[in-house]
C-alpha positions in Angstrom: 38.0 106.8 129.2 36.1 103.6 128.4 39.3 101.6 129.0 39.7 103.2 132.4 36.3 102.3 133.4 36.5 98.8 132.3 39.9 98.2 133.9 38.4 99.7 137.1 35.5 97.3 136.8 37.6 94.3 136.1 40.1 95.0 138.8 43.3 93.1 139.3 43.9 90.2 137.0 40.4 90.7 135.3 38.6 89.8 138.4 35.1 91.6 138.6 35.0 94.5 140.9 32.0 96.7 140.9 32.5 100.1 139.5 30.8 103.6 139.8 27.5 102.3 138.3 27.3 99.9 141.2 27.9 102.7 143.6 25.2 104.8 142.0 22.7 101.9 142.1 23.6 101.3 146.0 23.0 105.1 146.6 19.6 104.8 144.8 18.5 101.8 146.8 19.5 103.4 150.1 17.8 106.8 149.2 14.8 104.8 147.9 14.6 103.1 151.5 14.8 106.7 152.9 11.9 107.9 150.6 9.8 105.0 151.5 10.3 105.5 155.2 9.4 109.0 154.9 6.1 108.1 153.2 5.3 105.8 156.0 6.0 108.6 158.4 4.4 111.5 156.6 3.3 113.2 160.0 6.4 112.0 162.0 7.3 115.5 162.9 3.9 116.2 164.6 4.0 112.8 166.2 7.5 113.1 167.6 6.6 116.5 169.0 3.4 115.2 170.7 5.3 112.3 172.3 6.6 112.5 175.8 10.4 112.4 175.3 13.5 112.2 177.7 15.5 115.4 178.2 18.2 114.0 176.1 16.1 113.6 172.8 17.2 115.5 169.8 15.1 118.1 168.2 13.0 116.6 165.4 14.8 118.6 162.7 18.0 116.8 163.3 16.8 113.4 162.1 16.7 114.3 158.3 20.2 115.6 158.0 21.6 112.7 160.1 19.8 110.1 158.0 20.8 111.7 154.7 24.5 111.4 155.6 24.1 108.0 157.1 22.2 106.5 154.0 25.2 107.8 151.9 27.7 106.0 154.2 25.6 102.8 154.2 25.7 102.8 150.3 29.5 103.5 150.1 30.2 100.9 152.8 28.4 98.3 150.7 30.1 99.4 147.6 33.5 99.0 149.3 32.5 95.7 150.8 31.5 94.5 147.2 34.9 95.5 145.8 36.7 93.9 148.8 40.1 92.8 147.7 38.9 91.7 144.2 37.8 88.3 145.2 34.3 87.0 145.8 35.0 85.4 149.2 32.4 86.3 151.6 30.7 88.8 149.2 27.3 87.2 149.2 26.8 86.7 153.0 28.0 90.3 153.6 25.6 91.6 151.1 22.7 89.3 152.5 23.4 90.9 155.8 23.5 94.4 154.4 20.1 93.8 152.7 18.6 92.4 156.0 19.7 95.3 157.9 18.4 97.7 155.3 15.1 96.0 155.2 14.8 96.1 159.1 15.8 99.8 158.8 12.9 100.3 156.6 10.4 98.4 158.7 11.1 100.4 161.9 9.6 103.6 160.6 6.0 102.4 160.0 6.0 100.5 163.3 7.0 103.7 165.3 5.2 106.4 163.5 2.4 104.9 161.5 1.4 102.1 164.0 2.3 103.9 167.2 3.7 100.4 168.2 6.4 101.7 170.3 7.2 98.2 171.9 7.3 96.4 168.7 9.4 99.3 167.2 11.8 98.7 170.0 11.9 94.9 169.5 12.5 95.5 165.7 15.3 98.0 166.3 17.0 95.6 168.5 16.9 93.0 165.6 18.2 95.8 163.2 21.1 96.5 165.7 22.0 92.8 165.7 21.8 92.6 161.9 23.9 95.6 161.7 26.7 94.4 163.9 26.7 91.1 161.9 27.0 93.3 158.7 29.9 95.2 160.3 31.8 92.0 161.0 31.1 90.6 157.5 32.3 93.8 156.0 35.3 93.9 158.1 36.3 90.6 156.6 35.8 92.0 153.1 37.3 95.4 153.6 38.0 97.2 156.8 37.1 100.8 155.5 33.6 99.2 154.7 33.1 98.2 158.4 34.4 101.5 159.7 32.0 103.4 157.5 29.0 101.7 159.2 30.2 102.7 162.7 28.4 105.8 162.9 25.2 104.2 161.7 25.7 101.6 164.5 26.2 104.5 167.0 23.1 106.2 165.8 20.9 103.0 165.9 22.1 102.5 169.5 21.1 105.9 170.2 17.8 105.6 168.5 17.1 102.2 170.3 17.7 104.0 173.6 15.5 106.7 172.6 12.7 104.4 171.3 12.9 102.5 174.6 12.4 105.7 176.6 9.6 107.0 174.6 7.9 103.6 174.9 8.2 103.6 178.6 7.3 107.3 179.0 4.2 106.9 176.6 2.6 103.7 177.9 
């Protein structure tokens, strides 16, 4: 068993390829971001219900399950991008972009829910979207499956940005 794990970690020709422990670490990081975001938005359900929302706004209960799945795919995408083709070419820029988009993801929640700064939250989510698109491009260069796994996240962030803008306009 140890030989299998070390072989998977080494990858072809002995090059380092992150194994399962790295995936578990990435999952822990992503779900830590989720936990920190939920702390910043302890009363987000009440805040969301009190807002004037467009008719196409989802029910508040939907956000938790969607983000639970998305954070998992964000972690797996990073793991696949780290593994790439077994080389380190483009690994660092891809992971820097991934880290930036994750930090921006974390920053949005306190802006929107804790500070009620809907305009600033909209500007911030636009930056998140740009960082996410750059991450998708960088991941595609490393491993196409990693980029594909981020597409539902990109679609949700696009939808969330539209919702943020609508809420900002309806509540100012």
